[in-house]
C-alpha positions as CSV (number, residue, x, y, z in Angstrom):
1,M,0.3,0.3,0.0
2,N,1.6,3.3,-0.9
3,K,1.9,6.1,1.2
4,T,-1.0,7.9,-0.1
5,N,-3.9,5.1,0.4
6,K,-2.5,5.2,4.4
7,V,-3.2,8.7,4.7
8,D,-6.4,8.3,2.8
9,N,-7.8,5.5,5.5
10,I,-6.2,7.7,8.2
11,N,-8.5,10.4,7.1
12,K,-11.5,8.0,6.7
13,V,-11.4,7.0,10.2
14,I,-10.7,10.2,12.2
15,A,-14.1,11.4,10.2
16,M,-16.2,8.7,11.3
17,V,-14.9,9.0,14.8
18,V,-15.7,12.7,14.7
19,L,-18.7,11.7,13.1
20,L,-19.7,9.2,16.3
21,I,-18.8,12.2,18.9
22,L,-21.3,14.0,16.7
23,C,-24.3,11.8,17.2
24,I,-23.7,11.1,20.5
25,A,-23.7,14.8,21.4
26,C,-26.9,15.2,19.5
27,L,-28.3,12.2,21.3
28,G,-27.4,13.5,24.6
29,M,-28.6,16.8,23.9
30,G,-32.0,15.6,22.7
31,I,-32.3,13.3,25.7
32,T,-31.5,16.2,28.1
33,G,-33.3,18.7,27.0
34,A,-36.1,15.9,26.9
35,V,-35.7,14.9,30.2
36,V,-35.5,19.3,31.0
37,K,-38.9,19.4,29.7
38,F,-40.8,15.9,31.4
39,K,-38.9,17.4,35.3
40,A,-40.5,20.6,33.7
41,L,-43.9,19.3,33.2
42,L,-44.1,17.7,36.4
43,D,-43.3,20.3,38.3
44,S,-46.1,22.2,37.0
45,T,-48.4,19.7,38.3
46,K,-47.0,19.2,41.9
47,P,-49.0,21.3,44.5
48,D,-47.6,24.7,45.4
49,T,-46.7,23.8,49.3
50,G,-45.0,27.3,49.7
51,P,-41.9,28.2,51.3
52,V,-40.4,25.2,54.1
53,L,-40.6,26.7,57.3
54,K,-38.0,26.5,59.9
55,D,-38.9,24.5,63.3
56,F,-39.7,27.2,66.4
57,F,-36.7,26.2,67.9
58,Q,-34.1,24.9,65.0
59,D,-29.7,25.9,65.3
60,G,-29.7,27.1,68.2
61,K,-32.3,30.2,67.7
62,L,-35.9,30.7,68.1
63,N,-37.8,31.8,64.9
64,F,-40.8,34.1,65.0
65,Y,-43.3,34.0,61.6
66,E,-45.8,36.4,60.5
67,G,-47.8,33.6,58.4
68,D,-45.0,32.3,55.9
69,E,-42.5,35.1,56.9
70,L,-39.5,35.1,59.2
71,I,-40.0,38.2,61.2
72,A,-37.4,37.2,63.8
73,E,-34.6,35.5,65.3
74,Y,-33.6,35.6,68.9
75,D,-30.3,33.7,69.3
76,C,-30.3,31.0,72.5
77,Q,-27.8,30.8,75.1
78,S,-28.6,27.3,76.1
79,S,-30.4,24.6,75.0
80,F,-33.4,25.0,77.4
81,C,-34.9,27.3,75.2
82,G,-38.3,27.4,73.8
83,W,-41.9,29.3,75.2
84,A,-41.9,29.6,78.9
85,Y,-44.5,28.1,81.2
86,Q,-46.9,30.3,83.2
87,K,-46.1,29.3,86.9
88,I,-49.3,28.8,88.9
89,D,-48.8,29.1,92.0
90,D,-52.2,29.7,93.7
91,V,-52.8,26.0,94.5
92,N,-50.1,25.9,97.5
93,Y,-53.0,28.2,99.1
94,A,-55.6,26.2,97.9
95,L,-56.9,29.3,96.2
96,K,-59.4,28.1,93.5
97,Y,-57.6,30.0,90.6
98,Y,-58.8,30.9,87.4
99,E,-58.9,28.1,84.9
100,Q,-60.2,27.4,81.8
101,E,-59.8,23.7,80.4
102,G,-58.1,23.5,77.3
103,V,-56.4,26.4,78.1
104,K,-52.2,25.9,77.2
105,Q,-49.9,26.6,80.4
106,Y,-47.3,27.9,78.1
107,T,-46.9,31.5,76.9
108,E,-47.7,32.3,72.9
109,K,-47.2,35.4,70.6
110,I,-48.8,38.6,72.0
111,D,-50.4,40.9,70.0
112,G,-47.7,39.3,67.5
113,R,-45.3,41.7,69.0
114,Y,-44.5,40.0,72.5
115,A,-43.2,36.3,73.6
116,F,-42.0,35.1,76.9
117,I,-39.3,32.8,76.7
118,V,-37.1,31.1,78.5
119,D,-33.3,30.8,77.8
120,G,-31.6,29.2,81.0
121,D,-30.4,26.2,82.7
122,P,-32.9,24.6,85.3
123,S,-32.7,22.3,87.8
124,E,-33.4,18.7,87.0
125,D,-36.5,18.4,88.7
126,D,-37.8,21.9,87.1
127,Q,-39.9,20.0,84.9
128,Y,-41.4,23.5,83.4
129,Y,-38.1,25.4,83.6
130,Y,-39.1,27.9,86.3
131,L,-35.7,28.3,87.5
132,A,-34.6,29.0,84.5
133,G,-36.2,32.8,84.2
134,V,-38.7,34.3,81.9
135,K,-37.9,37.0,79.3
136,I,-39.8,39.3,77.3
137,Y,-38.8,39.2,73.8
138,D,-40.0,41.9,71.6
139,V,-40.4,40.0,67.8
140,Q,-41.0,43.6,66.4
141,E,-37.9,45.1,67.8
142,K,-36.0,42.0,67.9
143,K,-34.6,42.7,71.5
144,V,-35.3,41.6,75.2
145,I,-37.3,44.1,76.9
146,G,-37.6,42.5,80.5
147,E,-36.4,39.7,82.5
148,Y,-38.4,37.7,85.2
149,N,-38.5,35.2,87.4
150,S,-42.2,33.8,86.5
151,I,-45.1,34.9,85.1
152,K,-49.0,33.9,84.9
153,N,-52.2,35.2,83.5
154,Y,-54.2,32.0,83.9
155,G,-54.5,31.2,80.4
156,T,-56.7,33.8,79.8
157,T,-56.5,37.3,78.7
158,L,-56.6,40.2,81.7
159,L,-57.2,43.9,80.9
160,N,-54.7,44.9,78.3
161,N,-52.2,42.7,78.1
162,T,-51.4,42.4,81.9
163,Y,-49.6,39.9,83.5
164,I,-48.7,38.9,87.5
165,A,-44.8,38.5,87.3
166,Q,-42.6,37.3,89.7
167,D,-39.0,39.5,89.9
168,K,-35.5,38.4,90.7
169,N,-36.1,38.6,94.1
170,G,-38.5,36.4,94.7
171,K,-41.7,39.4,95.2
172,W,-45.0,39.7,92.8
173,G,-46.2,42.5,91.0
174,V,-48.7,42.9,87.7
175,I,-47.1,44.6,84.2
176,D,-48.2,45.2,81.1
177,L,-47.1,45.4,77.6
178,Q,-47.5,48.4,75.8
179,D,-45.9,50.1,72.4
180,G,-42.6,48.0,73.3
181,K,-42.6,48.8,76.4
182,V,-43.2,46.9,80.1
183,N,-45.3,48.8,82.6
184,T,-45.5,48.2,85.7
185,D,-48.7,48.4,87.4
186,L,-48.7,46.9,90.8
187,N,-45.2,47.6,92.6
188,F,-43.3,44.3,93.0
189,E,-43.8,43.6,96.6
190,Y,-45.6,41.0,97.4
191,D,-45.3,37.5,98.0
192,F,-48.0,36.1,96.1
193,I,-51.2,37.7,93.4
194,G,-54.0,36.0,92.5
195,I,-57.7,37.0,91.1
196,F,-60.8,35.6,92.3
197,Y,-62.5,32.5,90.8
198,R,-66.1,34.0,90.4
199,G,-67.6,30.3,90.5
200,T,-69.9,30.9,87.4
201,T,-69.9,31.5,84.1
202,D,-70.7,34.2,81.1
203,D,-73.9,33.7,79.4
204,E,-72.4,35.2,76.3
205,T,-69.2,33.1,75.8
206,S,-69.6,30.2,78.5
207,E,-66.5,30.9,80.0
208,P,-65.4,31.0,84.0
209,L,-65.7,34.9,84.8
210,K,-63.1,36.7,85.8
211,D,-62.5,39.6,88.3
212,V,-59.4,41.8,87.6
213,S,-60.4,44.8,89.0
214,K,-59.2,43.1,92.3
215,Y,-56.3,41.3,93.7
216,V,-55.8,39.0,96.3
217,V,-52.3,39.3,98.0
218,L,-50.2,38.0,100.6
219,Q,-47.9,40.4,102.0
220,N,-45.6,40.1,105.2
221,G,-48.1,37.3,106.3
222,G,-51.3,38.9,106.1
223,W,-54.1,38.5,103.6
224,Y,-55.7,41.5,101.9
225,V,-58.0,42.0,99.2
226,I,-56.3,45.0,97.0
227,D,-57.7,47.1,93.9
228,S,-56.0,47.4,90.8
229,S,-54.1,50.6,91.7
230,G,-52.9,48.7,94.9
231,S,-55.6,50.4,97.7
232,K,-56.4,48.0,100.5
233,L,-60.0,47.4,100.5
234,T,-59.7,44.9,103.5
235,S,-57.5,44.7,106.4
236,R,-55.1,42.1,107.6
237,I,-56.7,38.3,107.0
238,P,-54.7,35.7,108.9
239,E,-55.9,33.1,106.4
240,P,-56.0,32.8,102.3
241,I,-58.9,34.7,101.1
242,Q,-61.1,32.7,99.0
243,G,-63.8,35.4,98.2
244,Y,-64.5,38.8,98.5
245,E,-67.9,40.3,98.0
246,G,-67.7,44.0,99.4
247,N,-68.3,43.7,103.1
248,I,-67.8,40.0,103.4
249,V,-64.2,38.5,103.0
250,I,-64.2,34.4,102.9
251,A,-61.0,32.9,103.7
252,G,-59.1,29.7,104.9
253,K,-58.0,26.4,103.4
254,D,-59.7,23.2,104.6
255,T,-62.3,25.4,106.3
256,Y,-64.0,28.6,106.1
257,S,-63.9,31.4,108.3
258,V,-65.9,34.2,107.6
259,Y,-64.8,37.9,108.2
260,N,-66.0,41.3,107.5
261,K,-63.1,43.8,105.7
262,N,-62.2,45.3,108.9
263,G,-60.7,41.8,109.9
264,S,-63.0,40.8,112.9
265,K,-64.4,37.4,112.5
266,L,-68.4,37.0,112.3
267,F,-68.7,33.6,113.5
268,T,-67.5,31.7,116.4
269,D,-64.5,28.6,115.3
270,G,-67.0,25.9,115.8
271,N,-69.2,26.9,112.9
272,N,-68.9,25.2,109.8
273,V,-69.1,27.7,106.8
274,I,-69.8,26.6,103.1
275,Y,-69.1,29.7,100.7
276,T,-71.8,29.4,97.4
277,G,-69.9,31.8,95.2
278,K,-72.2,34.2,96.1
279,D,-73.4,33.8,99.9
280,V,-72.2,32.2,102.9
281,V,-74.3,29.1,104.4
282,S,-73.2,29.4,108.0
283,F,-74.2,26.6,110.7
284,N,-73.4,24.9,113.9
285,N,-74.1,20.8,114.4
286,D,-76.3,21.5,117.1
287,T,-79.5,23.6,116.4
288,D,-78.5,27.5,114.4
289,I,-78.3,28.1,110.4
290,E,-78.0,31.3,108.8
291,V,-77.9,32.4,105.2
292,I,-75.8,35.5,104.4
293,D,-75.4,37.5,101.8
294,A,-71.9,38.2,100.9
295,L,-72.2,41.6,99.3
296,T,-74.3,43.2,102.1
297,G,-73.3,40.8,105.3
298,E,-77.2,40.9,106.0
299,A,-78.5,37.5,106.6
300,R,-81.2,36.5,104.1
301,W,-82.0,33.2,106.5
302,Q,-82.0,32.1,109.6
303,Y,-83.6,29.2,111.7
304,S,-82.9,27.0,114.9
305,Y,-83.1,23.3,114.4
306,S,-83.4,20.9,118.1
307,R,-80.5,19.9,116.1
308,I,-78.2,19.7,112.6
309,S,-77.1,16.5,111.5
310,S,-76.4,17.6,107.7
311,V,-76.4,20.7,105.6
312,A,-76.1,20.7,102.0
313,L,-76.9,22.8,98.7
314,E,-78.3,21.6,95.2
315,D,-78.3,23.9,92.2
316,Y,-81.5,23.3,90.2
317,N,-83.0,25.0,88.0
318,A,-81.2,28.4,88.5
319,N,-82.1,28.5,92.1
320,L,-80.3,26.9,95.1
321,N,-81.7,24.8,97.7
322,V,-80.1,24.4,101.0
323,V,-81.0,21.1,102.5
324,V,-81.0,20.5,106.1
325,N,-81.0,17.1,107.5
326,G,-82.7,15.7,103.8
327,I,-85.0,18.6,103.9
328,T,-84.9,21.4,101.4
329,A,-85.4,24.4,103.6
330,Y,-84.6,27.6,102.2
331,T,-84.5,28.3,98.8
332,Y,-82.9,31.3,96.4
333,E,-82.6,32.3,93.2
334,L,-78.8,32.2,91.5
335,K,-78.2,35.9,89.4
């Protein structure tokens, strides 16, 4: 074979290789284009699930959203970081605190702006991180505006974003949140602050009635009823106050005592007392019984028996029956 033929053969091989490479490239581009079109078709048929939201606590941060928009991030200083729990200490004094079934005992964002959070290291037996402290985080300004030991509002809405709070010295006061500021409504000088459980429900909402115009407080070993400005409405009462209706104070734990607002006990220690949330039924196990209007302090009804063996109250058809020795002795309308 001469030299010219060899060159022609080599050129033919090179041409075939180049042609083969071009064919493979074209085929690859066609497949890629088809895949891209198919993927686009699949994507167009998928439902729009929206942006992927972060968990509330993720990567050492608390993430606050307004809808799908991340509006603030809080940098946690510890692994115990999240919503703060309320500290309902009313049960320590056997008080019937305002409690609505199903209400979360932890807090959430308030008015879309304020968040009560915990960020600290509690003790092992501190289930709800009470000892870790509570921080009030302003989501809008992205800063902490207050720090307390504990907070509570009984899982309900008190007036004007009002919360009962315990400061770092262990004293309780009342605060409210307005315009990015924490205002002190009651000074931090009490060993306990609570609100009254009314014992009845609102006709429109069917929720337990609350009374935030007055507070029951413990101060220096004595119990008082105060108004929202801190003025005392009663003299010192030596027992935990369960109810107050203007002239009558019902106090005690396992058994009740009745005082007037000046702190004087109205009945002897041998008397049994039943508090209905509106009136007081007082009796002894010998002969005497009376029903007292807790608002005015006046007797509604009195009677003497040869002997009293049992007393019970029955709520029936919007009336309250006082049943003595198994027989209805007195009935009055509940309002």
